[in-house]
C-alpha positions as CSV (number, residue, x, y, z in Angstrom):
1,X,-0.3,-40.6,16.6
2,X,-3.1,-42.3,14.7
3,X,-2.1,-40.5,11.5
4,X,1.5,-41.8,11.8
5,X,0.2,-45.3,12.3
6,X,-2.0,-45.1,9.2
7,X,0.9,-43.8,7.2
8,X,3.1,-46.7,8.4
9,X,0.4,-49.2,7.3
10,X,0.1,-47.4,3.9
11,X,3.8,-47.7,3.3
12,X,3.9,-51.3,4.4
13,X,1.2,-52.2,2.0
14,X,2.8,-50.2,-0.8
15,X,6.3,-51.7,-0.4
16,X,5.2,-55.3,0.6
17,X,6.1,-57.8,-2.2
18,X,3.1,-59.9,-1.4
19,X,0.5,-59.6,-4.3
20,X,-2.4,-59.6,-1.9
21,X,-0.9,-56.6,0.0
22,X,-0.3,-54.8,-3.3
23,X,-3.8,-55.5,-4.4
24,X,-5.2,-54.2,-1.2
25,X,-3.1,-51.0,-1.5
26,X,-4.4,-50.4,-5.0
27,X,-8.0,-50.9,-3.8
28,X,-7.6,-48.4,-1.0
29,X,-5.9,-46.0,-3.4
30,X,-8.9,-46.3,-5.7
31,X,-11.4,-45.7,-2.9
32,X,-9.4,-42.6,-1.8
33,X,-9.6,-41.2,-5.3
34,X,-13.2,-42.1,-6.0
35,X,-15.3,-39.6,-7.9
36,X,-19.1,-39.4,-8.4
37,X,-20.2,-39.2,-12.1
38,X,-22.3,-36.1,-11.6
39,X,-23.8,-34.4,-14.6
40,X,-22.5,-31.0,-15.8
41,X,-25.7,-29.1,-15.0
42,X,-25.6,-30.4,-11.4
43,X,-21.9,-29.4,-11.1
44,X,-22.8,-25.9,-12.2
45,X,-25.7,-25.6,-9.8
46,X,-23.5,-26.8,-6.9
47,X,-20.8,-24.4,-7.9
48,X,-23.2,-21.5,-7.8
49,X,-24.6,-22.5,-4.4
50,X,-21.1,-23.0,-3.0
51,X,-19.8,-19.7,-4.3
52,X,-22.9,-17.9,-3.0
53,X,-22.6,-19.4,0.4
54,X,-18.9,-18.8,0.8
55,X,-19.0,-15.3,-0.6
56,X,-22.0,-14.3,1.7
57,X,-20.4,-15.8,4.8
58,X,-17.1,-14.2,4.0
59,X,-18.8,-10.8,3.6
60,X,-20.7,-11.2,6.8
61,X,-17.5,-12.1,8.7
62,X,-15.7,-9.1,7.2
63,X,-18.4,-6.6,8.1
64,X,-19.4,-7.9,11.6
65,X,-16.2,-9.6,12.9
66,X,-13.0,-8.8,11.0
67,X,-13.4,-5.1,10.5
68,X,-14.6,-4.2,14.0
69,X,-11.9,-6.4,15.6
70,X,-9.2,-4.7,13.5
71,X,-10.6,-1.2,14.3
72,X,-10.4,-2.0,18.0
73,X,-6.6,-2.0,17.7
74,X,-6.4,1.3,15.7
75,X,-5.6,4.7,17.2
76,X,-7.7,6.4,14.5
77,X,-9.3,5.1,11.2
78,X,-11.1,6.6,8.3
79,X,-14.1,5.6,6.2
80,X,-14.6,2.6,3.9
81,X,-11.9,0.4,5.4
82,X,-11.9,-2.9,3.4
83,X,-10.2,-6.0,4.9
84,X,-10.0,-9.2,2.8
85,X,-9.1,-12.6,4.1
86,X,-9.3,-12.1,7.8
87,X,-7.8,-9.8,10.5
88,X,-4.2,-8.5,10.2
89,X,-2.0,-9.5,13.1
90,X,-0.8,-6.6,15.3
91,X,2.0,-7.1,17.8
92,X,4.0,-4.9,20.1
93,X,3.3,-1.4,21.4
94,X,2.2,-0.1,18.0
95,X,0.2,3.1,17.3
96,X,-1.6,2.5,14.1
97,X,-3.4,5.2,12.1
98,X,-5.4,4.3,8.9
99,X,-6.9,6.8,6.5
100,X,-9.9,6.6,4.1
101,X,-10.6,4.0,1.4
102,X,-7.8,1.6,2.4
103,X,-7.7,-2.1,1.4
104,X,-5.6,-4.3,3.6
105,X,-5.1,-8.1,3.4
106,X,-6.0,-10.1,6.5
107,X,-2.7,-12.0,5.9
108,X,-0.7,-9.0,7.0
109,X,1.5,-8.5,10.0
110,X,2.1,-5.1,11.7
111,X,4.6,-5.1,14.6
112,X,6.0,-2.4,16.8
113,X,9.5,-2.7,18.3
114,X,9.0,-3.4,22.1
115,X,12.1,-1.4,23.1
116,X,11.1,1.7,21.1
117,X,9.2,4.6,22.6
118,X,5.7,4.8,20.8
119,X,6.5,3.2,17.4
120,X,4.0,4.5,14.9
121,X,2.6,3.3,11.6
122,X,0.7,5.9,9.6
123,X,-1.3,4.7,6.6
124,X,-2.8,7.4,4.4
125,X,-5.8,7.5,2.1
126,X,-6.5,5.0,-0.8
127,X,-3.7,2.6,0.1
128,X,-3.5,-1.1,-0.9
129,X,-1.5,-3.5,1.3
130,X,-1.3,-6.9,-0.3
131,X,-1.2,-10.5,0.9
132,X,1.4,-11.7,3.4
133,X,3.0,-8.2,3.8
134,X,5.0,-7.5,7.0
135,X,5.6,-4.1,8.3
136,X,8.0,-3.9,11.3
137,X,8.0,-0.5,12.8
138,X,11.2,0.6,14.7
139,X,10.4,4.2,15.1
140,X,7.9,5.4,12.4
141,X,6.7,4.1,9.1
142,X,4.6,6.4,6.9
143,X,2.7,5.0,3.9
144,X,1.3,8.1,2.1
145,X,-1.8,8.5,-0.1
146,X,-2.3,6.2,-3.1
147,X,0.5,3.8,-2.3
148,X,0.2,0.3,-3.8
149,X,2.0,-2.6,-2.1
150,X,1.8,-6.0,-3.8
151,X,2.0,-9.3,-1.9
152,X,4.8,-10.3,0.5
153,X,6.3,-6.8,0.8
154,X,8.6,-6.5,3.8
155,X,9.2,-3.1,5.4
156,X,11.5,-3.5,8.4
157,X,12.4,-0.5,10.5
158,X,14.0,-3.0,13.0
159,X,15.3,-6.6,12.7
160,X,14.6,-7.7,16.3
161,X,18.0,-9.3,16.6
162,X,21.5,-8.1,17.7
163,X,24.1,-8.0,15.0
164,X,26.5,-9.6,17.5
165,X,26.3,-13.4,17.1
166,X,26.8,-14.2,20.9
167,X,24.3,-11.6,21.9
168,X,21.9,-12.8,19.3
169,X,22.2,-16.4,20.5
170,X,21.4,-15.1,24.0
171,X,18.2,-13.5,22.7
172,X,19.3,-9.9,22.7
173,X,17.5,-7.5,20.5
174,X,18.8,-4.9,18.0
175,X,20.4,-1.7,19.2
176,X,18.9,1.8,18.8
177,X,21.4,2.8,16.1
178,X,20.3,-0.2,13.9
179,X,16.7,1.0,14.0
180,X,15.2,3.5,11.6
181,X,12.1,5.0,10.0
182,X,10.6,4.3,6.6
183,X,8.7,6.7,4.4
184,X,6.8,5.8,1.2
185,X,5.7,9.1,-0.4
186,X,2.5,9.5,-2.4
187,X,1.8,7.2,-5.4
188,X,4.7,4.8,-4.7
189,X,4.2,1.2,-6.1
190,X,6.1,-1.7,-4.5
191,X,6.1,-4.9,-6.6
192,X,5.8,-8.4,-5.2
193,X,8.3,-9.5,-2.6
194,X,10.0,-6.1,-2.2
195,X,12.1,-5.5,1.0
196,X,12.6,-1.9,2.3
197,X,15.4,-1.4,4.9
198,X,15.5,1.1,7.8
199,X,16.2,4.8,7.2
200,X,14.8,4.7,3.6
201,X,12.5,7.2,1.9
202,X,11.0,6.3,-1.5
203,X,10.1,9.4,-3.4
204,X,6.7,10.2,-4.9
205,X,5.5,8.1,-7.8
206,X,8.5,5.8,-7.7
207,X,8.0,2.1,-8.8
208,X,10.1,-0.7,-7.2
209,X,10.3,-3.9,-9.2
210,X,9.4,-7.3,-7.8
211,X,12.0,-9.0,-5.6
212,X,14.0,-5.8,-5.1
213,X,15.8,-4.9,-1.8
214,X,15.8,-1.1,-1.1
215,X,18.8,-0.3,1.1
216,X,19.0,3.4,0.3
217,X,16.5,6.2,-0.4
218,X,15.1,6.6,-3.9
219,X,14.2,9.9,-5.6
220,X,10.7,10.6,-6.9
221,X,9.5,9.4,-10.3
222,X,11.9,6.6,-11.1
223,X,11.7,2.8,-11.6
224,X,14.2,0.9,-9.4
225,X,15.0,-2.8,-9.3
226,X,17.5,-5.3,-8.1
227,X,19.4,-6.2,-4.9
228,X,20.3,-3.7,-3.9
229,X,17.7,-1.6,-5.8
230,X,19.1,0.7,-8.4
231,X,17.4,3.2,-10.7
232,X,16.8,1.6,-14.1
233,X,14.8,4.4,-15.7
234,X,13.1,7.8,-15.0
235,X,9.4,8.4,-15.1
236,X,7.8,11.5,-16.5
237,X,5.6,13.0,-13.8
238,X,2.5,12.7,-16.0
239,X,3.1,8.9,-16.3
240,X,2.3,8.6,-12.6
241,X,-0.4,11.3,-12.3
């Protein structure tokens, strides 16, 4: 309420033709944008202190708060789990297994379909899951060893909504036949903003370009891109290994 009133006053001063109001608006704008003429050496010192404090506090939160809180939601977990940026959100009746040496963004969402029986997400060893990734598990999602997932990847084994407009408007969920599993085999690399649809397997070593939508399974050792994703070239196995 107060913020809205302040904004109304600001607009009134800005648009008022009275020179005094205009002058007052310029003075307030100058005050808002004021800047201390601090010397370069002081700026560097403050920057070092700020970086040290924020880095230390972030590390302490990660070790003593974020990681234990996340582990408390896991069925099993391996060694050297590294979370960055907070605690991933986990919703629904999801069984979540995490292997060794995984790095997972705190801005990640893992969800299990409420209507499914024991939806399961299995994350292998040495897996990277990037910023703002969402993994919606309808039945099972398997992310195998050495998989790399860039930011804003979206793996959806279920949509959560009926395909029928009337049922969707009434809040009905998706039907069992519209739900599926997703498998990312070893060494798969998903670029930024990749979407993977239900009942898809991406073969070992395959790379999916940024912004692609994978609607059908892809073979091993290829590069795929587009919407829907199509194979654009083949990879020699040694290029991946």
